[in-house]
C-alpha positions as CSV (number, residue, x, y, z in Angstrom):
1,M,-59.6,-35.4,78.2
2,R,-60.6,-34.6,74.6
3,T,-60.3,-31.0,73.5
4,E,-61.8,-29.6,70.3
5,R,-59.7,-27.6,67.8
6,N,-60.3,-23.9,67.8
7,L,-61.9,-22.9,64.5
8,T,-60.2,-20.2,62.4
9,R,-62.0,-17.5,60.5
10,L,-61.6,-19.5,57.3
11,D,-63.1,-22.6,58.9
12,R,-66.1,-20.6,60.1
13,V,-66.6,-19.2,56.6
14,F,-66.6,-22.7,55.0
15,A,-68.9,-24.0,57.7
16,R,-71.3,-21.3,57.0
17,L,-71.2,-22.0,53.2
18,D,-71.9,-25.6,53.9
19,R,-75.1,-24.7,55.7
20,E,-76.3,-22.7,52.6
21,P,-79.0,-24.5,50.5
22,E,-77.7,-25.8,47.2
23,R,-80.6,-24.1,45.3
24,P,-82.6,-21.3,47.0
25,A,-86.2,-22.2,47.4
26,H,-87.2,-18.6,46.8
27,I,-85.2,-16.1,44.7
28,D,-86.2,-12.4,45.1
29,V,-86.4,-11.4,41.4
30,P,-87.0,-7.7,40.9
31,K,-90.3,-6.9,39.1
32,M,-91.2,-4.0,36.9
33,S,-93.4,-2.1,39.4
34,R,-95.1,1.3,38.9
35,H,-92.4,3.0,40.9
36,R,-89.7,1.4,38.7
37,V,-91.5,2.3,35.5
38,A,-91.8,6.0,36.7
39,L,-88.1,6.0,37.6
40,L,-87.2,4.6,34.2
41,A,-89.3,7.2,32.4
42,G,-87.7,10.0,34.4
43,T,-84.2,8.7,33.7
44,L,-84.9,8.4,30.0
45,A,-86.2,12.0,29.9
46,F,-83.0,13.2,31.6
47,Y,-81.0,11.2,29.0
48,L,-82.8,13.0,26.2
49,A,-82.4,16.4,27.9
50,I,-78.6,15.9,28.1
51,V,-78.4,15.0,24.4
52,W,-80.5,18.0,23.5
53,L,-78.3,20.4,25.5
54,V,-75.2,19.1,23.7
55,V,-76.8,19.2,20.3
56,I,-77.9,22.9,20.6
57,T,-74.4,23.9,22.0
58,S,-75.9,25.2,25.3
59,W,-74.3,26.1,28.6
60,L,-73.4,22.4,29.1
61,V,-71.0,22.5,26.1
62,R,-69.4,25.8,27.4
63,L,-68.9,24.0,30.8
64,D,-67.2,21.2,29.0
65,W,-64.7,23.6,27.4
66,Q,-64.1,25.4,30.7
67,V,-63.3,22.1,32.5
68,M,-61.0,21.0,29.6
69,F,-59.0,24.3,29.7
70,F,-58.7,24.0,33.5
71,R,-56.7,20.8,32.9
72,P,-57.2,18.9,36.1
73,Y,-54.3,16.5,35.4
74,Q,-52.0,19.5,35.6
75,Q,-53.6,21.1,38.6
76,W,-53.4,17.9,40.7
77,A,-50.5,16.1,39.1
78,E,-49.6,14.3,42.4
79,I,-52.6,12.0,42.1
80,H,-52.1,11.2,38.5
81,W,-50.7,7.7,39.2
82,F,-53.6,6.8,41.4
83,V,-56.2,7.9,38.9
84,D,-54.5,5.8,36.2
85,Y,-55.0,2.7,38.2
86,Y,-58.5,3.6,39.5
87,V,-59.9,4.2,36.0
88,V,-59.3,0.5,35.3
89,L,-62.4,-0.2,37.4
90,G,-64.4,1.1,34.5
91,Q,-62.8,-0.9,31.7
92,R,-65.0,-3.6,30.3
93,G,-62.5,-6.4,30.1
94,P,-61.1,-6.5,33.7
95,T,-64.3,-5.6,35.4
96,A,-66.3,-8.2,33.4
97,V,-63.8,-10.9,34.3
98,M,-63.8,-10.1,38.0
99,I,-67.6,-9.9,38.3
100,A,-68.1,-13.0,36.1
101,A,-65.8,-15.0,38.4
102,W,-67.7,-14.0,41.5
103,L,-71.1,-14.7,39.9
104,A,-69.9,-18.0,38.4
105,W,-68.9,-19.2,41.9
106,R,-72.2,-18.1,43.3
107,S,-74.1,-19.9,40.5
108,W,-72.1,-23.1,41.2
109,R,-72.9,-22.9,44.9
110,Q,-76.6,-22.3,44.4
111,H,-77.1,-24.5,41.3
112,T,-78.7,-21.7,39.4
113,L,-77.6,-19.9,36.2
114,R,-79.5,-16.7,36.8
115,P,-76.5,-14.6,38.0
116,M,-74.5,-15.4,34.9
117,L,-77.4,-15.0,32.5
118,T,-78.3,-11.7,34.1
119,L,-74.7,-10.4,33.7
120,A,-74.6,-11.5,30.1
121,T,-78.0,-9.8,29.4
122,S,-76.9,-6.5,31.0
123,L,-73.6,-6.4,29.1
124,L,-75.4,-7.2,25.9
125,L,-77.9,-4.3,26.5
126,L,-75.0,-2.0,27.4
127,N,-73.1,-2.8,24.2
128,I,-76.1,-2.3,22.0
129,T,-77.4,0.9,23.6
130,V,-74.2,2.7,24.3
131,G,-72.5,1.5,21.1
132,A,-75.4,2.7,19.0
133,A,-75.4,6.1,20.7
134,K,-71.6,6.5,20.3
135,I,-71.8,5.7,16.5
136,G,-74.9,7.7,15.9
137,M,-73.7,11.0,17.5
138,G,-70.1,10.7,16.5
139,R,-68.7,13.2,19.0
140,L,-64.9,13.9,19.3
141,G,-63.1,13.8,22.6
142,P,-61.2,16.7,24.2
143,H,-57.9,15.6,22.8
144,Y,-59.2,15.6,19.3
145,A,-61.4,18.7,19.3
146,T,-61.2,21.0,16.3
147,T,-63.2,24.1,17.0
148,I,-63.2,25.9,20.4
149,G,-66.8,26.2,21.7
150,S,-68.4,23.7,19.4
151,N,-70.1,20.5,20.4
152,E,-67.9,18.4,18.2
153,M,-70.9,16.3,17.1
154,G,-71.1,14.3,13.9
155,L,-67.3,14.2,13.3
156,G,-66.8,10.5,13.4
157,G,-65.9,10.2,17.1
158,D,-67.1,7.6,19.6
159,I,-66.9,9.4,22.9
160,F,-70.5,10.3,23.8
161,P,-71.7,8.8,26.1
162,S,-68.7,7.7,28.2
163,G,-68.3,3.9,27.9
164,H,-66.1,3.7,31.0
165,T,-68.8,5.4,33.2
166,A,-71.7,3.3,31.8
167,N,-69.7,0.1,32.2
168,A,-68.8,0.9,35.8
169,V,-72.5,1.6,36.6
170,V,-73.7,-1.7,35.1
171,T,-70.9,-4.1,36.2
172,W,-70.8,-3.0,39.8
173,G,-74.5,-2.2,40.0
174,I,-75.3,-5.8,38.9
175,L,-74.0,-7.0,42.3
176,A,-76.6,-4.8,44.0
177,Y,-79.3,-6.0,41.6
178,L,-78.6,-9.6,42.4
179,A,-78.2,-9.2,46.2
180,S,-80.2,-11.7,48.2
181,T,-81.1,-9.4,51.2
182,P,-82.3,-5.8,51.4
183,R,-79.4,-4.8,53.6
184,A,-76.8,-6.2,51.1
185,R,-78.7,-4.5,48.3
186,R,-78.4,-1.1,50.1
187,W,-74.7,-1.5,50.8
188,L,-73.8,-2.7,47.3
189,S,-75.9,0.1,45.7
190,A,-73.9,2.7,47.7
191,L,-70.6,1.0,46.8
192,S,-71.4,0.8,43.1
193,A,-72.6,4.4,43.0
194,V,-69.4,5.7,44.6
195,T,-67.2,3.5,42.3
196,S,-69.0,4.6,39.1
197,L,-68.9,8.3,40.3
198,G,-65.2,8.0,40.8
199,V,-64.6,6.3,37.5
200,G,-66.5,9.1,35.7
201,M,-64.6,11.9,37.4
202,A,-61.3,10.1,36.7
203,T,-62.0,10.2,33.0
204,V,-62.7,14.0,33.2
205,Y,-59.4,14.4,35.2
206,L,-57.4,12.6,32.6
207,G,-59.0,14.6,29.8
208,T,-60.3,11.6,27.9
209,H,-64.0,12.6,28.2
210,W,-66.1,15.8,28.4
211,L,-68.1,16.3,31.5
212,S,-71.3,15.9,29.5
213,D,-70.0,12.5,28.3
214,V,-69.8,11.3,31.9
215,L,-73.2,12.6,32.8
216,L,-74.7,10.7,29.9
217,G,-72.7,7.6,30.8
218,W,-74.2,7.5,34.3
219,V,-77.7,7.8,33.0
220,A,-77.1,5.2,30.2
221,G,-75.9,2.6,32.8
222,L,-78.8,3.4,35.1
223,L,-81.2,2.8,32.2
224,V,-79.8,-0.7,31.7
225,L,-80.2,-1.6,35.3
226,L,-83.7,-0.2,35.5
227,A,-84.8,-2.1,32.4
228,L,-83.4,-5.5,33.5
229,P,-86.7,-6.7,35.2
230,W,-88.3,-6.8,31.7
231,F,-85.9,-9.5,30.7
232,E,-86.3,-11.7,33.8
233,P,-88.8,-14.0,32.1
234,L,-86.5,-14.5,29.1
235,I,-83.6,-15.2,31.6
236,A,-85.7,-17.8,33.4
237,R,-86.8,-19.4,30.1
238,A,-83.1,-19.6,29.0
239,E,-82.1,-21.2,32.3
240,D,-84.8,-23.9,32.0
241,Q,-83.8,-24.7,28.4
242,I,-80.1,-25.0,29.4
243,F,-81.0,-27.4,32.3
244,D,-83.2,-29.4,30.0
245,L,-80.4,-29.8,27.5
246,R,-78.1,-30.9,30.3
247,D,-80.6,-33.5,31.5
248,R,-80.9,-34.8,27.9
249,W,-77.2,-35.2,27.5
250,R,-77.0,-37.0,30.8
251,A,-79.8,-39.4,29.8
252,R,-78.2,-40.1,26.5
253,G,-74.9,-40.9,28.2
254,S,-76.6,-43.3,30.6
255,K,-78.3,-45.1,27.7
256,T,-75.1,-45.6,25.7
257,A,-73.0,-46.8,28.7
258,P,-73.1,-50.6,29.3
259,A,-74.9,-51.7,32.5
260,P,-72.6,-53.3,35.0
261,L,-73.0,-57.1,35.4
262,S,-74.4,-58.5,38.6
263,P,-72.4,-61.0,40.6
264,I,-74.7,-63.8,39.2
265,E,-74.2,-62.7,35.6
266,T,-70.5,-62.2,35.8
267,P,-68.7,-64.9,33.7
268,V,-66.5,-67.3,35.6
269,R,-63.1,-67.9,33.9
270,L,-61.9,-71.5,34.3
271,K,-58.2,-72.2,34.6
272,P,-56.8,-74.5,31.9
273,R,-56.0,-78.1,32.9
274,P,-52.3,-78.8,32.9
275,A,-51.2,-81.2,30.2
276,S,-49.9,-84.6,31.1
277,Q,-46.5,-86.0,30.2
278,N,-47.9,-88.3,27.5
279,E,-49.8,-85.5,25.8
280,T,-46.8,-83.3,25.8
281,A,-44.6,-86.0,24.2
282,A,-47.3,-86.7,21.6
283,R,-47.4,-83.0,20.6
284,A,-43.6,-82.9,20.3
285,A,-43.5,-86.0,18.1
286,A,-46.2,-84.8,15.7
287,P,-44.8,-83.4,12.5
288,R,-45.2,-79.7,12.1
289,A,-46.7,-78.0,9.1
290,P,-44.4,-75.7,7.1
291,V,-44.6,-72.0,8.0
292,Y,-46.1,-71.1,4.6
293,L,-49.1,-73.4,5.0
294,A,-52.3,-72.2,6.7
295,P,-52.9,-73.7,10.1
296,G,-55.0,-76.8,10.2
297,P,-54.9,-80.4,9.0
298,H,-53.4,-81.0,5.6
299,T,-53.5,-84.0,3.2
300,T,-50.8,-85.4,1.0
301,R,-50.9,-85.2,-2.8
302,S,-51.7,-88.9,-3.2
303,E,-54.7,-88.6,-1.0
304,R,-56.3,-85.7,-2.9
305,T,-58.9,-86.3,-5.5
306,P,-57.6,-85.5,-9.0
307,V,-59.4,-82.6,-10.6
308,T,-59.4,-82.5,-14.5
309,P,-59.5,-78.9,-15.8
310,V,-62.4,-78.1,-18.1
311,G,-61.4,-76.6,-21.5
312,S,-58.1,-75.5,-22.8
313,R,-55.6,-73.6,-20.6
314,R,-54.5,-71.6,-23.6
315,P,-56.0,-68.1,-24.0
316,P,-58.6,-67.9,-26.8
317,Q,-57.1,-66.8,-30.2
318,T,-59.2,-65.7,-33.1
319,D,-56.8,-66.7,-35.9
320,R,-56.7,-70.4,-34.9
321,T,-59.3,-73.1,-35.8
322,A,-60.3,-76.1,-33.8
323,R,-59.1,-79.5,-34.8
324,G,-61.3,-81.7,-37.1
325,T,-62.9,-78.7,-38.9
326,A,-62.4,-78.1,-42.6
327,S,-60.3,-75.1,-43.3
328,T,-61.5,-72.6,-45.8
329,A,-59.7,-72.3,-49.2
330,R,-57.2,-69.6,-49.3
331,P,-56.8,-67.5,-52.5
332,L,-53.7,-68.2,-54.6
333,T,-51.4,-65.4,-55.3
334,G,-48.9,-65.1,-58.1
335,G,-48.9,-66.6,-61.6
């Protein structure tokens, strides 16, 4: 009696992956709808409002100083070790590597470059927008503040908005943006929101950012995610060009590679006929040419045709005259 092996959980996972299509027939690409445009406009207005409240040194700046003097890292010192590790979820290097590895595997499974190109586009937008804002406003952080109660703007800092918070919103939010089902999108959206919220509060706890920095970082990351549908046509065009370039390289490689010979065209190598005893004896008796001579038949000196050299072998000399010619008279010297 034949019994089938019980499938483990890993076997079931790989069996489900094998049933997935290599390339999805329909990819749900988010579009820039009216609702999304209105949400983007409202988020941009909130972004400008935070910047304005910090510039005019309003109640938001006073709240920043109150939180800084509260020193949360001293109030709850027992969780300091955990916050040090948790804040890594907002660092650009580790998070980008983790998300890129997952999206690269997904791109390989589905034979599409859209996940990787979308991640690269979002990180490029994040670096440009957040980096320009940091350099333009030049705000100093809590550890480098000079005047109590001031907004610390224009002093050469690079703390406003919070890069950790904005990076957490974008890198974890891109998973929800690229989700294939509405249910997965909802769950991943909630997970990315909680993660980015925790990263922002962790920077406030450690005293590396003002509270207003974190607020602006959340909004800056959300602006990047909301603006991504505008770049979807560019992403699709880049994907087509990359696949066209790959096809050209494959076609060029197939042209340069020699075509395999058919069984009819394959040359047949004949085995050499073994020499007889008489031929072997004749070869042994034949005189061999010296080593310094070139291979081939040679003739003796008596059999060669004599060749008479033309002209004299001596090098030409200007002070000598040919025989039979009259020599010119030399002047006599002396008395």
